[in-house]
C-alpha positions as CSV (number, residue, x, y, z in Angstrom):
1,M,80.1,118.4,186.6
2,D,80.1,114.6,187.0
3,Q,83.8,113.8,187.4
4,Q,83.4,110.0,187.3
5,T,86.4,108.9,185.3
6,N,86.9,106.3,182.6
7,N,88.9,103.2,183.6
8,E,90.7,103.6,180.2
9,Y,92.4,106.8,181.5
10,G,96.1,106.7,182.4
11,I,97.7,107.8,185.6
12,K,98.6,111.3,184.2
13,V,95.1,112.0,182.9
14,E,93.5,110.8,186.2
15,M,95.9,113.0,188.2
16,F,95.0,116.1,186.1
17,I,91.3,115.4,186.5
18,N,91.5,115.0,190.2
19,E,93.9,118.0,190.7
20,P,92.6,120.6,188.2
21,K,95.3,123.1,189.0
22,Y,94.5,125.6,186.2
23,M,90.7,125.4,186.4
24,G,89.2,128.8,187.3
25,T,89.2,132.4,186.2
26,I,91.9,135.1,186.4
27,S,91.0,138.2,188.5
28,Q,91.7,141.7,187.4
29,E,94.0,142.1,190.4
30,E,96.1,139.1,189.3
31,A,96.4,140.4,185.8
32,T,97.4,143.9,187.1
33,E,100.1,142.3,189.3
34,L,101.5,140.6,186.2
35,N,101.4,143.8,184.1
36,A,99.0,142.0,181.8
37,E,95.5,142.4,180.4
38,L,92.7,139.9,180.7
39,F,91.5,138.1,177.6
40,N,88.6,135.5,177.6
41,Y,87.3,133.3,174.8
42,T,84.3,131.0,175.0
43,Y,83.9,128.0,172.8
44,G,80.9,125.7,172.5
45,D,77.9,125.8,174.8
46,E,76.2,123.8,177.5
47,A,73.5,122.5,175.1
48,L,76.3,120.7,173.2
49,G,77.6,119.1,176.4
50,Y,80.9,121.0,175.9
51,K,81.6,124.5,177.0
52,L,85.1,125.9,177.4
53,T,86.2,129.4,178.3
54,L,89.9,130.2,178.0
55,H,91.1,132.8,180.5
56,W,94.4,134.4,179.6
57,A,96.5,137.1,181.2
58,V,98.3,138.6,178.2
59,N,101.4,140.8,178.0
60,T,100.2,143.0,175.2
61,H,103.7,144.4,174.4
62,E,104.8,140.9,173.4
63,D,101.4,139.3,172.8
64,S,102.4,136.5,175.1
65,I,100.4,134.7,177.7
66,V,101.8,135.0,181.3
67,L,99.0,133.1,183.0
68,A,96.4,130.7,181.5
69,R,93.4,129.2,183.2
70,Y,90.0,127.8,182.0
71,T,86.5,127.1,183.0
72,Y,84.8,124.0,181.5
73,E,81.7,121.9,181.3
74,G,82.1,118.5,179.5
75,I,83.5,115.0,179.9
76,P,86.1,114.5,182.6
77,S,89.0,113.9,180.2
78,G,88.5,117.5,179.0
79,I,89.7,118.7,182.4
80,A,93.1,116.9,181.8
81,V,93.3,118.1,178.2
82,N,92.6,121.8,179.2
83,H,95.0,121.5,182.1
84,M,97.8,120.5,179.7
85,L,96.7,123.2,177.2
86,A,96.9,125.9,179.8
87,L,100.4,124.6,180.8
88,L,101.5,124.7,177.2
89,C,100.1,128.1,176.5
90,A,101.9,129.8,179.4
91,S,104.8,131.9,178.2
92,K,103.9,131.4,174.6
93,N,103.1,134.2,172.1
94,M,100.1,134.1,169.8
95,P,101.8,132.5,166.8
96,E,103.3,129.8,169.0
97,I,99.9,129.0,170.4
98,E,98.6,128.4,166.9
99,G,101.6,126.1,166.4
100,I,100.5,123.7,169.2
101,T,99.4,120.5,167.5
102,Y,97.0,117.7,168.3
103,Q,99.9,115.2,168.3
104,A,102.0,117.3,170.8
105,L,99.1,117.9,173.2
106,E,98.0,114.2,173.1
107,R,101.6,113.0,173.6
108,F,102.1,115.1,176.7
109,L,99.0,113.4,178.2
110,R,100.4,109.9,177.7
111,D,101.9,107.7,180.4
112,N,103.3,105.3,177.8
113,P,104.6,106.8,174.5
114,K,103.0,103.9,172.6
115,M,99.5,104.1,174.2
116,P,96.9,106.7,173.4
117,A,96.1,109.1,176.3
118,L,92.3,108.8,175.8
119,P,89.9,106.2,174.6
120,S,89.0,106.8,170.9
121,S,85.4,107.9,171.8
122,E,86.9,111.0,173.6
123,Y,89.6,112.1,171.1
124,Y,87.3,115.1,170.4
125,A,88.2,116.6,173.8
126,I,91.7,117.3,172.4
127,T,90.4,118.6,169.0
128,F,87.9,120.9,170.7
129,A,90.5,122.4,173.1
130,L,92.9,123.1,170.3
131,D,90.2,124.5,168.0
132,A,89.2,126.9,170.9
133,A,92.8,128.0,171.4
134,K,93.3,128.7,167.6
135,L,90.0,130.6,167.4
136,A,90.9,132.6,170.6
137,V,94.1,133.7,168.9
138,K,92.2,134.8,165.8
139,K,89.9,136.8,168.1
140,Y,92.8,138.4,169.9
141,I,94.5,139.5,166.7
142,H,91.2,140.6,165.2
143,A,91.5,138.3,162.3
144,S,88.6,138.2,160.0
145,L,86.9,134.7,159.4
146,N,85.7,133.4,156.1
147,H,82.4,131.7,155.4
148,E,83.7,128.2,156.2
149,E,85.3,129.4,159.4
150,T,82.0,130.8,160.7
151,T,79.6,128.1,159.5
152,I,78.9,125.3,162.0
153,P,77.3,122.5,160.0
154,C,76.3,120.1,162.8
155,K,74.2,120.7,165.9
156,D,76.2,118.2,168.0
157,S,79.7,119.8,167.5
158,P,81.0,123.4,167.9
159,M,83.4,122.9,165.0
160,S,83.1,125.0,161.8
161,I,83.3,123.5,158.3
162,A,86.9,124.8,158.1
163,S,87.9,123.2,161.4
164,I,86.3,119.9,160.5
165,K,88.1,119.8,157.1
166,K,91.4,120.5,158.8
167,S,90.8,117.7,161.3
168,I,89.8,115.3,158.5
169,A,93.1,116.1,156.7
170,L,95.2,115.9,159.8
171,H,94.0,112.5,160.8
172,N,93.5,111.2,157.2
173,M,90.0,110.2,158.1
174,E,88.0,108.0,155.8
175,T,84.8,107.1,157.8
176,L,82.1,108.8,159.7
177,E,83.0,106.8,162.7
178,E,86.5,108.3,162.7
179,L,85.0,111.8,162.2
180,V,82.7,111.3,165.2
181,S,85.7,110.2,167.4
182,Y,87.7,113.3,166.6
183,T,85.1,116.0,166.1
184,K,81.8,114.6,167.5
185,A,80.2,116.0,164.3
186,G,77.4,113.7,163.2
187,S,77.3,111.8,166.5
188,S,73.6,112.6,167.0
189,D,72.7,115.1,164.3
190,T,71.8,113.0,161.3
191,S,70.9,116.0,159.2
192,C,74.5,116.9,158.6
193,K,75.9,113.4,157.8
194,E,75.5,113.8,154.0
195,N,77.6,117.0,154.1
196,L,80.2,115.3,156.2
197,L,80.4,112.4,153.7
198,V,81.1,115.0,151.0
199,L,84.0,116.4,153.1
200,L,85.4,112.9,153.6
201,E,85.2,112.2,149.9
202,E,86.9,115.5,149.1
203,Q,89.8,114.6,151.4
204,K,90.0,111.1,149.9
205,K,90.3,112.6,146.5
206,S,92.9,115.1,147.6
207,S,95.0,112.4,149.3
208,A,94.9,110.3,146.1
209,E,96.0,113.3,144.0
210,E,98.9,114.0,146.5
211,Q,99.9,110.4,146.3
212,E,99.9,110.5,142.5
213,A,102.0,113.6,142.5
214,E,104.4,112.1,145.0
215,D,104.8,109.0,142.9
216,A,105.4,111.1,139.8
217,L,108.1,113.2,141.5
218,S,109.9,110.1,142.8
219,D,110.4,109.0,139.3
220,V,112.4,112.1,138.4
221,P,115.9,112.8,139.8
222,F,115.9,115.8,142.1
223,K,118.4,117.7,140.0
224,D,116.0,117.5,137.0
225,L,113.0,118.9,138.8
226,S,111.7,122.5,138.3
227,P,112.3,124.9,141.2
228,H,108.6,124.6,142.1
229,H,108.7,120.8,142.1
230,K,112.0,120.8,144.1
231,V,110.1,122.6,146.9
232,I,107.3,120.1,146.7
233,A,109.7,117.2,146.7
234,V,111.5,118.6,149.8
235,D,108.1,119.0,151.6
236,I,107.2,115.4,150.7
237,A,110.5,114.1,152.0
238,I,110.1,116.0,155.2
239,D,106.6,114.5,155.6
240,N,108.0,111.0,155.2
241,T,110.9,111.4,157.6
242,V,111.2,114.0,160.4
243,R,108.0,115.9,160.4
244,D,106.1,113.5,162.7
245,F,108.9,113.9,165.3
246,L,108.8,117.7,165.0
247,V,105.0,117.8,165.3
248,M,105.0,115.5,168.3
249,D,107.3,118.1,170.1
250,G,104.9,120.9,169.2
251,G,106.7,122.2,166.2
252,D,107.0,122.1,162.4
253,I,108.9,123.6,159.5
254,D,107.9,125.6,156.4
255,I,109.8,125.1,153.2
256,I,110.6,128.6,152.0
257,N,112.6,128.0,148.8
258,V,115.2,125.8,147.1
259,E,118.1,127.5,145.3
260,E,121.0,126.1,143.3
261,N,124.5,127.2,144.2
262,G,126.9,125.4,141.9
263,D,126.6,121.7,142.6
264,A,124.7,122.3,145.9
265,Y,121.0,122.8,146.5
266,I,120.3,125.3,149.3
267,V,117.0,124.5,151.1
268,Y,115.7,127.5,153.1
269,I,113.3,126.6,155.9
270,S,111.4,128.4,158.7
271,Y,110.7,126.8,162.0
272,L,107.2,126.9,163.4
273,G,105.7,126.4,166.8
274,A,108.0,125.0,169.5
275,C,110.8,124.5,166.9
276,S,111.3,128.3,166.6
277,S,112.5,128.5,170.2
278,C,114.2,125.1,170.5
279,S,117.8,125.2,171.5
280,S,118.7,122.5,169.0
281,S,117.0,124.1,166.1
282,G,120.3,125.4,164.8
283,T,122.2,122.2,165.5
284,G,120.8,118.7,166.0
285,T,117.4,119.3,164.5
286,L,118.8,121.1,161.5
287,Y,121.3,118.3,160.9
288,A,118.6,115.7,161.2
289,I,116.5,117.5,158.5
290,Q,119.5,118.0,156.3
291,N,120.6,114.3,156.6
292,A,117.0,113.2,155.8
293,L,116.9,115.3,152.7
294,R,120.4,114.1,151.6
295,D,119.3,110.5,152.0
296,K,116.0,110.9,150.3
297,L,116.7,113.4,147.5
298,D,120.3,114.5,146.9
299,P,123.6,114.3,148.8
300,N,124.4,117.9,147.9
301,I,121.5,119.4,149.8
302,Q,122.3,122.1,152.5
303,V,119.6,123.3,154.8
304,I,119.6,126.9,156.2
305,A,117.0,128.1,158.7
306,I,115.9,131.7,158.3
């Protein structure tokens, strides 16, 4: 692999490229010593200019990774990305791996919190690594894939329709240029661009509908909303306040329900990803969520994590 690096890389990315600590395979002897089983998953292929194989030693009793390595062919920044992914996967169980986010992985690669870790033309290295990890989890748990999850629309990207749609929504993309940056889809394969434009238009329409619903909910006092709309209002308030901070730390929350208890409103949440094992999930993080909801929606809100 040509490891000539881009002068836009930061110190941390350069260091990981030059010292690829987790690059390589895991031997059966290593797995046996760790009381683990070998699990491998390959994503992409050499013809695409991107091929990644994840090598995991898995404690099958807890479905947790005790050692993670990778073999890789692609742009140099992918070495740094997969280095960090291997580091983040170690000691995590399968649901926690699915909870690793683009924002979290990218943030850990930064030198400066305000400066992107990679040039925009290489954002897809992060997208591909995470897509590979999530698909690896699905293979490990023997999850069945639907049509969109098995259909790869472009010859220049290993991403399925489902993965591309998720990436468009995650980054709120509006143009093909943005789509190429994050997914490489349509970068050289002109035959799929029309379909990609349809996906972008669908997301634009969905965003407009969400904004319309958000505006409508904001005009009605929280206490007057239906139970279903209270849950939606809470989710929107979380989106506009603390969710970005949770996601950047590799976590998130799911709004389970909102119940009335006298004058109080009990919001039941479930932590996802890194939040589920964070020491502050029952104190500081919980209070931050509760205070945000009280400020945005109603002063009588109480948040309970289940």
